[in-house]
Each structure stands twice: as C-alpha cells, then as structure tokens.
TORKOL-4160 file (C-alpha; in steps of 0.2 Angstrom, whole numbers, padded with zeros to 4 digits, m for minus):
268
<pt num="1" X="m1430" Y="m0707" Z="0048"/>
<pt num="2" X="m1442" Y="m0702" Z="0062"/>
<pt num="3" X="m1434" Y="m0685" Z="0066"/>
<pt num="4" X="m1423" Y="m0671" Z="0060"/>
<pt num="5" X="m1411" Y="m0667" Z="0075"/>
<pt num="6" X="m1397" Y="m0675" Z="0083"/>
<pt num="7" X="m1407" Y="m0684" Z="0096"/>
<pt num="8" X="m1420" Y="m0690" Z="0084"/>
<pt num="9" X="m1433" Y="m0702" Z="0091"/>
<pt num="10" X="m1427" Y="m0714" Z="0078"/>
<pt num="11" X="m1411" Y="m0716" Z="0088"/>
<pt num="12" X="m1407" Y="m0721" Z="0106"/>
<pt num="13" X="m1410" Y="m0706" Z="0117"/>
<pt num="14" X="m1396" Y="m0693" Z="0117"/>
<pt num="15" X="m1385" Y="m0701" Z="0104"/>
<pt num="16" X="m1378" Y="m0688" Z="0092"/>
<pt num="17" X="m1378" Y="m0692" Z="0074"/>
<pt num="18" X="m1365" Y="m0691" Z="0060"/>
<pt num="19" X="m1350" Y="m0690" Z="0072"/>
<pt num="20" X="m1334" Y="m0701" Z="0071"/>
<pt num="21" X="m1335" Y="m0717" Z="0082"/>
<pt num="22" X="m1324" Y="m0731" Z="0086"/>
<pt num="23" X="m1338" Y="m0744" Z="0084"/>
<pt num="24" X="m1356" Y="m0744" Z="0080"/>
<pt num="25" X="m1370" Y="m0756" Z="0085"/>
<pt num="26" X="m1387" Y="m0756" Z="0077"/>
<pt num="27" X="m1403" Y="m0765" Z="0075"/>
<pt num="28" X="m1421" Y="m0762" Z="0070"/>
<pt num="29" X="m1436" Y="m0765" Z="0081"/>
<pt num="30" X="m1454" Y="m0761" Z="0082"/>
<pt num="31" X="m1462" Y="m0749" Z="0094"/>
<pt num="32" X="m1480" Y="m0755" Z="0093"/>
<pt num="33" X="m1479" Y="m0768" Z="0107"/>
<pt num="34" X="m1476" Y="m0783" Z="0096"/>
<pt num="35" X="m1458" Y="m0784" Z="0100"/>
<pt num="36" X="m1452" Y="m0789" Z="0082"/>
<pt num="37" X="m1433" Y="m0785" Z="0081"/>
<pt num="38" X="m1420" Y="m0788" Z="0067"/>
<pt num="39" X="m1403" Y="m0795" Z="0067"/>
<pt num="40" X="m1390" Y="m0786" Z="0077"/>
<pt num="41" X="m1374" Y="m0779" Z="0069"/>
<pt num="42" X="m1357" Y="m0772" Z="0074"/>
<pt num="43" X="m1347" Y="m0761" Z="0063"/>
<pt num="44" X="m1329" Y="m0758" Z="0069"/>
<pt num="45" X="m1311" Y="m0753" Z="0063"/>
<pt num="46" X="m1294" Y="m0761" Z="0066"/>
<pt num="47" X="m1278" Y="m0753" Z="0059"/>
<pt num="48" X="m1281" Y="m0753" Z="0040"/>
<pt num="49" X="m1297" Y="m0763" Z="0040"/>
<pt num="50" X="m1316" Y="m0761" Z="0043"/>
<pt num="51" X="m1327" Y="m0776" Z="0049"/>
<pt num="52" X="m1345" Y="m0779" Z="0050"/>
<pt num="53" X="m1350" Y="m0793" Z="0062"/>
<pt num="54" X="m1366" Y="m0802" Z="0066"/>
<pt num="55" X="m1370" Y="m0803" Z="0085"/>
<pt num="56" X="m1384" Y="m0816" Z="0084"/>
<pt num="57" X="m1379" Y="m0834" Z="0088"/>
<pt num="58" X="m1389" Y="m0840" Z="0073"/>
<pt num="59" X="m1378" Y="m0830" Z="0062"/>
<pt num="60" X="m1362" Y="m0834" Z="0072"/>
<pt num="61" X="m1346" Y="m0831" Z="0063"/>
<pt num="62" X="m1353" Y="m0820" Z="0049"/>
<pt num="63" X="m1343" Y="m0805" Z="0045"/>
<pt num="64" X="m1338" Y="m0793" Z="0031"/>
<pt num="65" X="m1320" Y="m0788" Z="0030"/>
<pt num="66" X="m1314" Y="m0773" Z="0021"/>
<pt num="67" X="m1295" Y="m0772" Z="0021"/>
<pt num="68" X="m1285" Y="m0757" Z="0014"/>
<pt num="69" X="m1267" Y="m0760" Z="0007"/>
<pt num="70" X="m1256" Y="m0768" Z="0020"/>
<pt num="71" X="m1242" Y="m0780" Z="0022"/>
<pt num="72" X="m1253" Y="m0795" Z="0017"/>
<pt num="73" X="m1261" Y="m0785" Z="0002"/>
<pt num="74" X="m1248" Y="m0772" Z="m0003"/>
<pt num="75" X="m1255" Y="m0759" Z="m0015"/>
<pt num="76" X="m1273" Y="m0765" Z="m0016"/>
<pt num="77" X="m1289" Y="m0766" Z="m0005"/>
<pt num="78" X="m1297" Y="m0782" Z="m0002"/>
<pt num="79" X="m1316" Y="m0784" Z="0002"/>
<pt num="80" X="m1325" Y="m0800" Z="0006"/>
<pt num="81" X="m1340" Y="m0808" Z="0015"/>
<pt num="82" X="m1336" Y="m0824" Z="0024"/>
<pt num="83" X="m1338" Y="m0835" Z="0039"/>
<pt num="84" X="m1324" Y="m0836" Z="0052"/>
<pt num="85" X="m1310" Y="m0848" Z="0047"/>
<pt num="86" X="m1298" Y="m0855" Z="0059"/>
<pt num="87" X="m1283" Y="m0855" Z="0047"/>
<pt num="88" X="m1288" Y="m0844" Z="0033"/>
<pt num="89" X="m1297" Y="m0859" Z="0024"/>
<pt num="90" X="m1306" Y="m0870" Z="0036"/>
<pt num="91" X="m1323" Y="m0864" Z="0043"/>
<pt num="92" X="m1323" Y="m0863" Z="0062"/>
<pt num="93" X="m1333" Y="m0878" Z="0066"/>
<pt num="94" X="m1336" Y="m0872" Z="0084"/>
<pt num="95" X="m1345" Y="m0856" Z="0077"/>
<pt num="96" X="m1354" Y="m0866" Z="0064"/>
<pt num="97" X="m1361" Y="m0878" Z="0078"/>
<pt num="98" X="m1366" Y="m0864" Z="0089"/>
<pt num="99" X="m1376" Y="m0856" Z="0074"/>
<pt num="100" X="m1384" Y="m0873" Z="0070"/>
<pt num="101" X="m1389" Y="m0875" Z="0089"/>
<pt num="102" X="m1397" Y="m0857" Z="0088"/>
<pt num="103" X="m1407" Y="m0861" Z="0072"/>
<pt num="104" X="m1395" Y="m0857" Z="0058"/>
<pt num="105" X="m1402" Y="m0844" Z="0047"/>
<pt num="106" X="m1391" Y="m0844" Z="0032"/>
<pt num="107" X="m1400" Y="m0844" Z="0015"/>
<pt num="108" X="m1384" Y="m0843" Z="0006"/>
<pt num="109" X="m1374" Y="m0859" Z="0005"/>
<pt num="110" X="m1358" Y="m0858" Z="0015"/>
<pt num="111" X="m1350" Y="m0869" Z="0002"/>
<pt num="112" X="m1351" Y="m0854" Z="m0010"/>
<pt num="113" X="m1341" Y="m0843" Z="0002"/>
<pt num="114" X="m1331" Y="m0832" Z="0003"/>
<pt num="115" X="m1340" Y="m0819" Z="m0008"/>
<pt num="116" X="m1328" Y="m0805" Z="m0015"/>
<pt num="117" X="m1334" Y="m0788" Z="m0019"/>
<pt num="118" X="m1327" Y="m0772" Z="m0025"/>
<pt num="119" X="m1341" Y="m0759" Z="m0020"/>
<pt num="120" X="m1351" Y="m0749" Z="m0032"/>
<pt num="121" X="m1341" Y="m0734" Z="m0037"/>
<pt num="122" X="m1348" Y="m0717" Z="m0034"/>
<pt num="123" X="m1333" Y="m0707" Z="m0039"/>
<pt num="124" X="m1314" Y="m0709" Z="m0040"/>
<pt num="125" X="m1313" Y="m0707" Z="m0021"/>
<pt num="126" X="m1329" Y="m0715" Z="m0014"/>
<pt num="127" X="m1337" Y="m0733" Z="m0016"/>
<pt num="128" X="m1354" Y="m0739" Z="m0010"/>
<pt num="129" X="m1348" Y="m0755" Z="m0002"/>
<pt num="130" X="m1362" Y="m0763" Z="0008"/>
<pt num="131" X="m1381" Y="m0762" Z="0008"/>
<pt num="132" X="m1391" Y="m0770" Z="0022"/>
<pt num="133" X="m1409" Y="m0772" Z="0016"/>
<pt num="134" X="m1425" Y="m0777" Z="0025"/>
<pt num="135" X="m1443" Y="m0776" Z="0019"/>
<pt num="136" X="m1458" Y="m0770" Z="0029"/>
<pt num="137" X="m1466" Y="m0788" Z="0030"/>
<pt num="138" X="m1451" Y="m0794" Z="0041"/>
<pt num="139" X="m1459" Y="m0783" Z="0055"/>
<pt num="140" X="m1477" Y="m0789" Z="0053"/>
<pt num="141" X="m1485" Y="m0793" Z="0069"/>
<pt num="142" X="m1485" Y="m0811" Z="0066"/>
<pt num="143" X="m1467" Y="m0812" Z="0060"/>
<pt num="144" X="m1453" Y="m0821" Z="0070"/>
<pt num="145" X="m1442" Y="m0809" Z="0080"/>
<pt num="146" X="m1423" Y="m0811" Z="0078"/>
<pt num="147" X="m1422" Y="m0815" Z="0097"/>
<pt num="148" X="m1407" Y="m0813" Z="0109"/>
<pt num="149" X="m1390" Y="m0808" Z="0103"/>
<pt num="150" X="m1373" Y="m0806" Z="0112"/>
<pt num="151" X="m1363" Y="m0791" Z="0117"/>
<pt num="152" X="m1348" Y="m0787" Z="0106"/>
<pt num="153" X="m1330" Y="m0790" Z="0113"/>
<pt num="154" X="m1326" Y="m0772" Z="0106"/>
<pt num="155" X="m1335" Y="m0759" Z="0116"/>
<pt num="156" X="m1345" Y="m0749" Z="0105"/>
<pt num="157" X="m1347" Y="m0730" Z="0108"/>
<pt num="158" X="m1363" Y="m0729" Z="0097"/>
<pt num="159" X="m1379" Y="m0740" Z="0099"/>
<pt num="160" X="m1392" Y="m0736" Z="0087"/>
<pt num="161" X="m1411" Y="m0741" Z="0086"/>
<pt num="162" X="m1416" Y="m0739" Z="0068"/>
<pt num="163" X="m1435" Y="m0737" Z="0064"/>
<pt num="164" X="m1443" Y="m0751" Z="0054"/>
<pt num="165" X="m1448" Y="m0748" Z="0036"/>
<pt num="166" X="m1465" Y="m0742" Z="0032"/>
<pt num="167" X="m1478" Y="m0754" Z="0024"/>
<pt num="168" X="m1474" Y="m0757" Z="0006"/>
<pt num="169" X="m1456" Y="m0750" Z="0009"/>
<pt num="170" X="m1439" Y="m0757" Z="0012"/>
<pt num="171" X="m1426" Y="m0750" Z="0024"/>
<pt num="172" X="m1408" Y="m0749" Z="0019"/>
<pt num="173" X="m1392" Y="m0746" Z="0029"/>
<pt num="174" X="m1379" Y="m0741" Z="0017"/>
<pt num="175" X="m1360" Y="m0741" Z="0020"/>
<pt num="176" X="m1349" Y="m0729" Z="0010"/>
<pt num="177" X="m1330" Y="m0730" Z="0010"/>
<pt num="178" X="m1321" Y="m0713" Z="0007"/>
<pt num="179" X="m1302" Y="m0713" Z="0004"/>
<pt num="180" X="m1300" Y="m0694" Z="0004"/>
<pt num="181" X="m1301" Y="m0691" Z="0023"/>
<pt num="182" X="m1319" Y="m0685" Z="0024"/>
<pt num="183" X="m1334" Y="m0696" Z="0027"/>
<pt num="184" X="m1346" Y="m0697" Z="0012"/>
<pt num="185" X="m1365" Y="m0692" Z="0014"/>
<pt num="186" X="m1374" Y="m0696" Z="m0002"/>
<pt num="187" X="m1386" Y="m0681" Z="m0002"/>
<pt num="188" X="m1372" Y="m0670" Z="0006"/>
<pt num="189" X="m1369" Y="m0667" Z="0024"/>
<pt num="190" X="m1382" Y="m0653" Z="0027"/>
<pt num="191" X="m1397" Y="m0662" Z="0018"/>
<pt num="192" X="m1392" Y="m0679" Z="0026"/>
<pt num="193" X="m1392" Y="m0671" Z="0044"/>
<pt num="194" X="m1408" Y="m0662" Z="0041"/>
<pt num="195" X="m1416" Y="m0679" Z="0035"/>
<pt num="196" X="m1409" Y="m0688" Z="0051"/>
<pt num="197" X="m1402" Y="m0701" Z="0039"/>
<pt num="198" X="m1384" Y="m0700" Z="0043"/>
<pt num="199" X="m1379" Y="m0712" Z="0058"/>
<pt num="200" X="m1360" Y="m0710" Z="0060"/>
<pt num="201" X="m1343" Y="m0714" Z="0053"/>
<pt num="202" X="m1327" Y="m0724" Z="0057"/>
<pt num="203" X="m1309" Y="m0720" Z="0052"/>
<pt num="204" X="m1295" Y="m0733" Z="0049"/>
<pt num="205" X="m1276" Y="m0730" Z="0051"/>
<pt num="206" X="m1275" Y="m0725" Z="0032"/>
<pt num="207" X="m1287" Y="m0711" Z="0035"/>
<pt num="208" X="m1301" Y="m0719" Z="0026"/>
<pt num="209" X="m1319" Y="m0716" Z="0032"/>
<pt num="210" X="m1333" Y="m0728" Z="0032"/>
<pt num="211" X="m1350" Y="m0719" Z="0034"/>
<pt num="212" X="m1367" Y="m0727" Z="0038"/>
<pt num="213" X="m1383" Y="m0719" Z="0031"/>
<pt num="214" X="m1401" Y="m0725" Z="0033"/>
<pt num="215" X="m1415" Y="m0723" Z="0021"/>
<pt num="216" X="m1433" Y="m0729" Z="0018"/>
<pt num="217" X="m1438" Y="m0733" Z="0000"/>
<pt num="218" X="m1453" Y="m0740" Z="m0009"/>
<pt num="219" X="m1450" Y="m0758" Z="m0012"/>
<pt num="220" X="m1445" Y="m0759" Z="m0031"/>
<pt num="221" X="m1434" Y="m0771" Z="m0040"/>
<pt num="222" X="m1419" Y="m0759" Z="m0038"/>
<pt num="223" X="m1422" Y="m0756" Z="m0019"/>
<pt num="224" X="m1427" Y="m0774" Z="m0015"/>
<pt num="225" X="m1421" Y="m0786" Z="m0029"/>
<pt num="226" X="m1426" Y="m0802" Z="m0020"/>
<pt num="227" X="m1444" Y="m0795" Z="m0018"/>
<pt num="228" X="m1455" Y="m0808" Z="m0008"/>
<pt num="229" X="m1449" Y="m0823" Z="m0018"/>
<pt num="230" X="m1443" Y="m0832" Z="m0003"/>
<pt num="231" X="m1459" Y="m0830" Z="0006"/>
<pt num="232" X="m1471" Y="m0830" Z="m0008"/>
<pt num="233" X="m1489" Y="m0831" Z="m0001"/>
<pt num="234" X="m1484" Y="m0840" Z="0015"/>
<pt num="235" X="m1491" Y="m0830" Z="0030"/>
<pt num="236" X="m1478" Y="m0822" Z="0040"/>
<pt num="237" X="m1483" Y="m0832" Z="0055"/>
<pt num="238" X="m1477" Y="m0848" Z="0046"/>
<pt num="239" X="m1461" Y="m0841" Z="0041"/>
<pt num="240" X="m1443" Y="m0840" Z="0049"/>
<pt num="241" X="m1432" Y="m0825" Z="0049"/>
<pt num="242" X="m1416" Y="m0828" Z="0038"/>
<pt num="243" X="m1402" Y="m0820" Z="0029"/>
<pt num="244" X="m1396" Y="m0819" Z="0011"/>
<pt num="245" X="m1380" Y="m0813" Z="0004"/>
<pt num="246" X="m1377" Y="m0807" Z="m0014"/>
<pt num="247" X="m1365" Y="m0797" Z="m0024"/>
<pt num="248" X="m1373" Y="m0787" Z="m0038"/>
<pt num="249" X="m1366" Y="m0783" Z="m0055"/>
<pt num="250" X="m1359" Y="m0766" Z="m0049"/>
<pt num="251" X="m1349" Y="m0774" Z="m0035"/>
<pt num="252" X="m1361" Y="m0769" Z="m0021"/>
<pt num="253" X="m1363" Y="m0782" Z="m0007"/>
<pt num="254" X="m1381" Y="m0784" Z="m0002"/>
<pt num="255" X="m1386" Y="m0792" Z="0015"/>
<pt num="256" X="m1404" Y="m0796" Z="0015"/>
<pt num="257" X="m1414" Y="m0799" Z="0030"/>
<pt num="258" X="m1430" Y="m0808" Z="0025"/>
<pt num="259" X="m1444" Y="m0820" Z="0030"/>
<pt num="260" X="m1443" Y="m0837" Z="0022"/>
<pt num="261" X="m1456" Y="m0850" Z="0020"/>
<pt num="262" X="m1451" Y="m0863" Z="0033"/>
<pt num="263" X="m1457" Y="m0869" Z="0050"/>
<pt num="264" X="m1455" Y="m0856" Z="0063"/>
<pt num="265" X="m1440" Y="m0858" Z="0075"/>
<pt num="266" X="m1444" Y="m0866" Z="0091"/>
<pt num="267" X="m1433" Y="m0866" Z="0107"/>
<pt num="268" X="m1436" Y="m0885" Z="0111"/>
C-alpha cells in the first residue's frame, strides 16, 4: 500500500481503515494523469449472505454470492459466481443485452456458469474465499480504461481508491470469511494496520465477518496464474480490458482483470 496510517494516500481522503462497514466500494486507478482505471466493485451483506457485484455495464449482472446456512440451504453454506438469473435458472436477458451494448467483457463463457467454490481453508474458522487479481500491464499508459460505471442501489459507507500494482507486480484484493465473530487479517491486526493493507470488513446476521485485504506481489505463477497469456506480445494499445473467472484446486475463486488481444473498444 502507499501509506501506514488510517488516512493513507492509497485511500480516499479521511476514510478510516479496518473498521466494520455496511458496504464497501472499490476500484484501482492511476494517479499519473493517464486516467487508466479498473472495474468498479461493490461488497455488501444481506441477512445471512455476502455479495460482490460488478458496477460497470460491460459486466452487468455479474455477482459473487456467499450464503450462510438459511431456510434455503439449512446446515450448510453455499458459494457461487454467476450472472443474474430471473427465475433461479434463466439468465437475465435484459442485463445480458445491456452488457453487450457496453462492450461485453466476459472472457469466461456464461454457458459454463455458475461456478461453485468452497474457499481456500486457512483454519477451522477461516476461509480465503475470493481473490481479485490485476497485473501491472493493465495500467500501462496505452491501456484501455474501464470507463464509466453506475452507482450501487445499496448506499456504501466506504469508497476505496486502491493503488495500482508496481511494474512487474500484481495487485490482489483478498476476501476472507471468518465464522468466529472476529475479522481475519492474514498477518495479524497490528501488522496489517501498520502496512496499510487492511481495508475493512462486513458482518452478516450469523455474526460471520468478511474482511478485505490489499497486497502487491511480484508476478509469479502463484500470484498471477494466467500470466500474460491472453495478451501475449500484443501491445496494450491494441488490447481490450476483460475479466476472467476461475476456481482453483483449493476452492479459491479468482477474478482476473486483464488485457486481452482484441480490437480496442469503441463508443460508436
């Protein structure tokens, strides 16, 4: 991160970190005048569930759902990534059409959805459930920005500006689900706070906590499994910004923001 106090310049001014929130919005953006930004996301909680929703029209309808045990799923949690469905089965055509008109940036075939995931177990009480992953080249000066997005219907009480990854690095936003009534910080609360890495956490009606943590890593196979394969040697100026979804062998849901070798988006 770019600072080590609760008003770090890596975050929007005056926003205290590592506190309980009702909803968190975040995106990455450059500060060098190039105006390259990332996709815009909302994290929220409702009764026994947590949701992660895409705010850009090009990703319209995309959401992560993490249900705790309830009347529909007694005795078990239930996690999945999917697009909005009108009756639990049929994709919402209105949302799909809106995404298509906005350029439609899915690299994952919607026909393969939903993706179910369990999370990567940390211990008996904590799972690493979601990892947003964006490599440094997505913010090259020639790269296509994500562009306009919409405001969420749920009023967020935390809006976060996340620094872009350094050259040769990949930026992760990791979500951890704790079922013991305390948020989980992977390096401990004190070290996470000192590093300016903890963003905040949400609580559902079961008392479960979903915490968000930011980290910058060297781009290795572990930190960026897709590498630059989708772009190859294509210059960033000739690429489009897309999104790829994957569940790894540990049960962790990866959401990759990446440049893909395709004609740049136009507004015509």
